[in-house]
C-alpha positions in Angstrom: 102.9 80.3 102.8 105.0 83.5 103.0 104.3 86.4 100.6 107.8 85.8 99.1 106.9 82.2 98.4 103.7 83.2 96.8 105.5 85.7 94.5 108.1 83.1 93.7 105.6 80.5 92.7 103.7 82.9 90.4 106.9 83.9 88.6 108.0 80.3 88.1 104.7 79.3 86.7 104.5 82.0 84.1 105.5 81.1 80.6 106.2 83.2 77.5 103.3 81.4 75.8 101.0 83.0 78.5 101.7 86.5 77.2 99.2 88.1 74.8 100.6 89.6 71.6 99.8 93.1 72.8 102.0 92.5 76.0 104.9 91.2 73.9 104.6 94.2 71.7 104.5 96.5 74.7 107.8 95.1 75.9 109.4 95.9 72.6 108.0 99.5 72.8 109.6 99.9 76.3 112.9 98.5 75.1 112.9 101.1 72.3 111.9 103.8 74.7 114.6 102.9 77.2 117.3 102.8 74.5 116.0 106.3 73.5 116.4 107.7 76.9 119.8 106.0 77.2 121.0 107.7 74.0 119.6 111.1 75.1 121.6 110.8 78.3 124.7 109.1 76.9 127.1 112.1 77.1 125.8 113.4 80.5 128.1 113.6 83.5 126.4 110.8 85.5 126.4 108.5 82.4 130.1 108.9 82.0 130.7 108.2 85.7 128.6 105.0 85.8 130.1 103.7 82.5 133.6 104.2 83.9 132.7 102.3 87.0 131.2 99.4 85.1 134.1 99.3 82.6 136.7 99.3 85.4 136.0 95.6 85.8 137.7 93.4 83.2 136.5 89.8 83.5 137.2 87.5 80.5 134.1 85.4 81.4 131.7 88.4 81.8 128.9 88.6 79.2 126.8 91.6 80.2 127.2 94.6 78.0 127.8 98.2 78.9 125.3 99.6 76.4 126.9 101.5 73.5 130.2 99.7 74.0 131.8 96.4 73.3 132.8 96.1 77.0 131.6 93.2 79.1 131.3 93.4 82.8 129.6 91.8 85.8 125.8 91.7 85.4 125.2 93.7 88.6 127.5 96.5 87.3 125.9 96.4 83.9 122.5 96.7 85.6 123.8 99.7 87.5 125.4 101.6 84.6 122.8 101.0 82.0 119.9 101.6 84.4 121.3 105.0 85.4 121.5 106.0 81.7 117.9 104.9 81.1 116.8 107.0 84.1 118.9 110.1 84.0 116.7 112.3 81.9 113.5 111.4 83.8 112.1 110.5 80.4 111.5 106.8 80.8 108.1 105.2 81.4 106.0 105.6 84.5 103.3 104.0 86.6 101.2 105.9 89.2 99.3 104.4 92.0 99.6 104.5 95.8 103.3 104.6 95.1 104.7 106.1 91.8 107.4 104.3 89.9 109.4 104.0 86.7 109.1 100.3 85.9 111.4 100.4 82.8 114.2 100.9 85.4 114.0 97.1 85.7 115.1 96.5 82.1 118.8 97.0 82.6 118.8 94.2 85.1 116.7 92.0 82.8 119.1 92.6 79.9 122.2 92.0 81.9 121.1 88.7 83.3 119.6 87.6 80.0 123.1 88.0 78.5 124.9 86.4 81.5 122.5 83.4 81.4 122.8 83.0 77.6 119.0 83.4 77.3 116.9 84.6 74.3 114.8 87.6 73.4 111.7 85.7 74.5 113.3 85.0 77.8 114.0 88.8 78.2 110.5 89.7 77.3 109.1 87.3 80.0 111.5 88.6 82.6 110.5 92.2 81.8 106.8 91.3 82.2 107.6 89.7 85.6 109.5 92.7 86.8 106.9 95.2 85.7 104.2 93.0 87.3 105.8 92.8 90.7 106.9 96.4 91.0 103.5 97.8 89.8 101.4 95.4 92.0 103.5 96.4 95.0 102.9 100.1 94.1 99.1 99.3 94.0 99.4 97.6 97.4 101.0 100.2 99.6 102.7 103.7 99.5 106.3 104.0 100.5 106.4 107.8 99.9 103.9 108.3 102.7 106.6 107.1 105.2 109.5 109.0 103.6 110.8 105.9 101.8 111.7 105.7 98.1 109.9 103.7 95.4 113.2 102.0 94.6 112.7 99.7 97.6 110.2 97.8 95.4 112.7 97.8 92.6 115.2 95.6 94.4 112.5 93.0 94.8 111.3 93.2 91.2 114.7 93.0 89.7 115.8 90.1 91.9 112.7 88.2 90.9 113.4 88.8 87.2 117.0 87.8 87.6 116.1 84.7 89.5 113.7 83.6 86.8 116.4 84.1 84.1 119.0 82.2 86.1 116.5 79.3 86.5 116.4 79.5 90.3 114.3 76.9 92.2 111.3 78.0 94.2 113.4 78.0 97.4 116.2 80.0 95.8 113.7 82.5 94.4 112.3 83.1 97.8 115.8 83.5 99.3 116.6 86.0 96.5 113.6 88.1 97.4 114.6 87.9 101.1 118.2 88.9 100.4 117.1 91.8 98.2 114.4 93.0 100.6 116.4 93.0 103.9 119.2 95.4 102.9 117.8 97.8 100.3 115.7 100.3 102.2 116.2 103.7 100.6 115.0 107.1 101.8 113.1 109.6 99.7 115.7 112.3 100.3 116.9 111.4 96.8 114.0 113.4 95.4 113.8 116.2 98.0 115.0 119.8 97.7 117.8 120.4 95.2 118.2 117.1 93.4 121.6 115.6 92.6 123.2 113.1 90.2 122.1 110.3 92.5 118.5 110.5 91.3 119.6 108.8 88.1 121.3 106.0 90.1 118.8 105.3 93.0 116.9 102.6 91.1 119.8 101.3 89.2 121.5 100.7 92.5 118.5 98.8 93.7 118.6 96.8 90.5 122.3 96.1 91.0 121.5 94.8 94.4 118.6 92.8 93.2 120.8 91.1 90.6 123.4 90.5 93.3 120.9 89.0 95.6 119.7 86.5 92.9 123.3 85.6 92.1 123.9 84.8 95.8 120.7 82.8 96.1 121.8 80.9 92.9 125.0 80.0 94.7 123.3 78.7 97.8 123.0 81.8 100.0 119.9 81.9 102.2 118.1 85.1 103.2 116.1 86.1 106.3 112.7 84.3 106.6 109.4 86.1 106.2 110.9 89.2 104.7 107.5 90.8 104.2 105.4 89.6 107.2 108.0 88.9 109.8 108.0 90.8 113.1 110.8 93.1 111.7 109.8 92.6 108.1 109.0 95.1 105.4 105.3 95.3 106.1 105.8 96.4 109.7 109.0 98.4 109.4 107.8 100.4 106.3 104.1 100.4 107.3 102.9 98.6 104.2 100.5 96.0 105.4 98.6 96.0 102.1 101.4 94.0 100.5 100.1 90.9 102.1 97.0 90.9 99.8 99.1 91.1 96.6 97.3 90.0 93.5 99.5 89.0 90.5 98.8 89.0 86.8 96.8 86.2 85.2 94.6 85.5 82.2 96.4 88.0 80.0 96.0 90.9 82.5 99.5 92.3 82.9 100.6 95.6 84.5 103.1 96.6 81.7 100.0 97.2 79.5 98.8 99.8 82.1 102.0 101.9 82.3 102.8 105.1 80.5 105.4 106.3 78.1 106.5 109.9 78.6 105.8 112.5 75.9 107.9 115.2 77.5 111.2 114.9 79.4 109.9 115.9 82.8 108.6 114.4 86.1 105.4 112.6 85.2 103.0 114.5 87.4 103.8 117.6 85.4 102.9 116.0 82.0 99.2 117.1 82.1 100.2 120.6 83.3 102.6 120.9 80.4 99.9 119.7 78.0 97.4 122.2 79.4 99.9 125.1 79.1 100.8 124.2 75.5 97.1 124.1 74.6 96.5 127.5 76.3 99.6 129.2 74.9 98.1 130.3 71.5 95.4 132.1 73.4 97.8 134.2 75.5 100.7 134.6 73.1 102.0 138.2 73.0 100.0 139.1 76.1 101.3 140.1 79.5 100.6 137.2 81.9 99.9 138.4 85.4 99.0 135.1 87.1 99.2 131.4 86.5 96.9 129.5 88.9 97.3 125.7 89.0 94.9 123.5 90.8 96.5 120.1 91.3 96.5 116.9 93.4 98.4 116.0 96.5 101.2 113.9 94.9 102.0 116.6 92.3 101.9 119.4 94.9 104.1 117.4 97.3 106.6 116.2 94.8 107.0 119.0 92.3 104.9 121.9 93.4 105.7 123.1 96.9 109.4 123.1 97.9 111.2 126.5 97.7 114.0 124.8 95.7 111.5 124.2 92.9 111.1 128.0 92.5 114.8 128.5 91.7 116.2 125.2 90.5 119.9 125.1 90.2 120.3 121.7 88.4 118.6 119.8 85.5 117.4 117.3 88.0 115.6 119.9 90.1 114.2 121.8 87.1 112.6 118.7 85.6 111.0 118.1 89.0 109.5 121.6 89.2 106.0 122.1 87.9 106.7 125.9 88.2 109.6 125.7 85.8 108.1 123.2 83.3 104.9 125.2 82.9 106.9 128.5 82.5 109.0 126.8 79.8 106.0 125.4 78.0 104.5 128.9 77.8 107.7 130.7 76.8 109.1 128.1 74.4 106.0 126.4 73.1 107.5 123.0 74.0 109.5 121.2 76.7 112.6 119.4 75.4 116.0 118.3 76.7 117.3 121.8 75.8 114.7 123.3 78.2 116.9 122.1 81.1 120.2 123.4 79.8 122.1 125.2 82.6 121.9 128.7 81.1 118.0 128.4 80.9 117.8 128.0 84.7 118.5 131.7 85.2 116.4 132.9 82.2 114.6 136.0 83.4 111.5 135.2 81.3 111.1 131.8 83.0 111.8 133.2 86.5 109.3 136.0 86.0 106.5 133.5 85.1 107.6 131.2 88.0 107.1 134.2 90.4 103.6 134.7 88.9 102.6 131.0 89.4 100.6 129.6 92.3 100.1 125.8 92.8 97.4 124.6 95.2 96.0 121.2 96.2 92.4 120.7 95.2 90.2 118.1 96.8 88.2 117.5 93.7 91.3 116.8 91.6 92.6 114.4 94.3 89.6 112.2 93.4 90.9 111.9 89.9 94.3 110.5 90.9 95.9 108.0 90.2 93.4 107.0 87.5 94.5 110.3 85.8 96.8 113.1 86.6 94.4 116.1 86.7 95.9 119.5 86.5 93.6 122.5 86.0 95.4 125.7 84.9 94.0 129.2 84.7 96.0 132.0 83.1 95.1 135.7 83.7 96.6 138.4 81.5 96.9 142.2 82.0 94.3 143.0 79.3 91.7 141.0 81.2 92.0 137.8 79.2 91.4 134.7 81.4 91.7 131.2 80.0 91.5 127.8 81.6 92.3 124.2 80.7 92.1 120.9 82.6 94.0 117.9 81.4 93.6 114.5 83.1 95.2 112.2 80.5 98.2 113.7 78.8 99.7 112.2 75.6 101.5 109.0 76.5 99.2 108.1 79.5 97.6 104.7 79.3 94.3 106.6 78.8 95.9 108.5 75.9 98.7 106.3 74.7 101.5 107.2 72.2 101.4 105.4 68.9 104.3 103.2 67.7 105.2 106.0 65.3 105.4 108.5 68.2 107.6 106.1 70.1 109.9 105.7 67.1 110.0 109.5 66.6 111.1 109.9 70.2 113.8 107.4 69.7 115.1 109.1 66.6 115.2 112.5 68.4 117.2 111.0 71.2 119.5 109.1 68.8 120.3 112.1 66.6 123.9 113.0 66.9 124.6 110.2 69.3 124.6 107.3 66.8 124.5 107.3 63.0 121.2 107.2 61.2 122.2 103.7 60.0 122.9 102.5 63.5 119.6 104.0 64.8 117.7 102.1 62.1 119.5 98.9 63.0 118.6 99.3 66.6 115.0 99.8 65.8 114.8 96.8 63.5 116.4 94.6 66.1 114.1 95.8 68.9 111.0 95.1 66.8 112.4 91.6 66.2 113.3 91.0 69.9 111.1 87.9 70.2 113.1 86.2 67.4 116.6 86.9 68.8 118.6 84.0 70.1 121.2 86.4 71.5 120.1 89.9 72.6 123.6 91.3 72.7 123.6 92.8 69.2 120.7 95.0 70.2 122.7 96.7 73.0 126.1 96.7 71.4 126.4 99.6 69.0 128.9 102.4 68.1 128.4 105.8 69.5 129.6 108.8 67.6 
């Protein structure tokens, strides 16, 4: 049996009734969180570009929504546009393992195909659990980052599987969908290297677009290359990810979505504990001249957000929210990290640049042991008057080890919705999201008027 066949069989056997109440509830929280990040990004330049692309197609038979509009488009284009809006702010949920990922990136594909297939809220919930499961288990099995590949490679597979399940593909068709998605969606990690561009928001949504397209082709009878994982030129060999062969998938109420994390601050996830530590230390150094900020961290954080010279002088929002130097400086100067932290004029703020120049980030062997169970960052701040304070944080607010409450998730949604939709519309969106499992048609949840 091929790995793709094993995955297909698992997905086709899973039923909504197999999902614990806590897992169903977690999907609702992720839908709310993803709509929050969409609204926060709605008027950004990349969001305008992707919406225009999706809305350039006028198909009278199309059913997939461009979120925040009444426009219907092809499901793959809806997955692309909506996914880019979810992802743009780097504020959607996260999972950290051998490979880091943002599994709510799958939701745009799940919603688009749920609408196209005429399925219900329960069908959407099941598809979301399947997508999260596959992506996160693949992240547990093998690192793509180690070879210079991007985590979105796994996203093409997870979104294809979810789409196939919603379109009621047979076992053979499901395997072909995985093979079609896997053979042509190998993305490099240059997306997240150096000065970061608009494409960062689109990298996964493009993979989701292609995953949906692959499932559609398989549904129409297209076959894909055999043994996409274990073949002589398959993913395991070409990407050096042999661990994928031993994939273990969710059962007995143990699902990966329950182990993922909602972001408390709008910044790359490995910085969350550093931000948390800085905010806790700030009252003890307020008004003092800081002479040095010494951050001990773990390899993934140092490599991704704490070592490149571009992170010392970010010139874009995308680079700044991927700079631990910048995020920590902002936390100490402002007392918080918000969307406004990354406004263009702040990138040249002399107060921030001065603290960045006083910051040193080093990899620590002991902290490496704490990752990925936690994201340990240990910060020491030294001041001119001799004050020296330290704080280590392993589980920042929002981590699975320190989860956000429902009220905190709702508060995040309301902050992102303010000024984008009316208070009445925001309340309607929340009410519908909490009732997702009762919805016969999910379209009203994603069709709303933007101010």
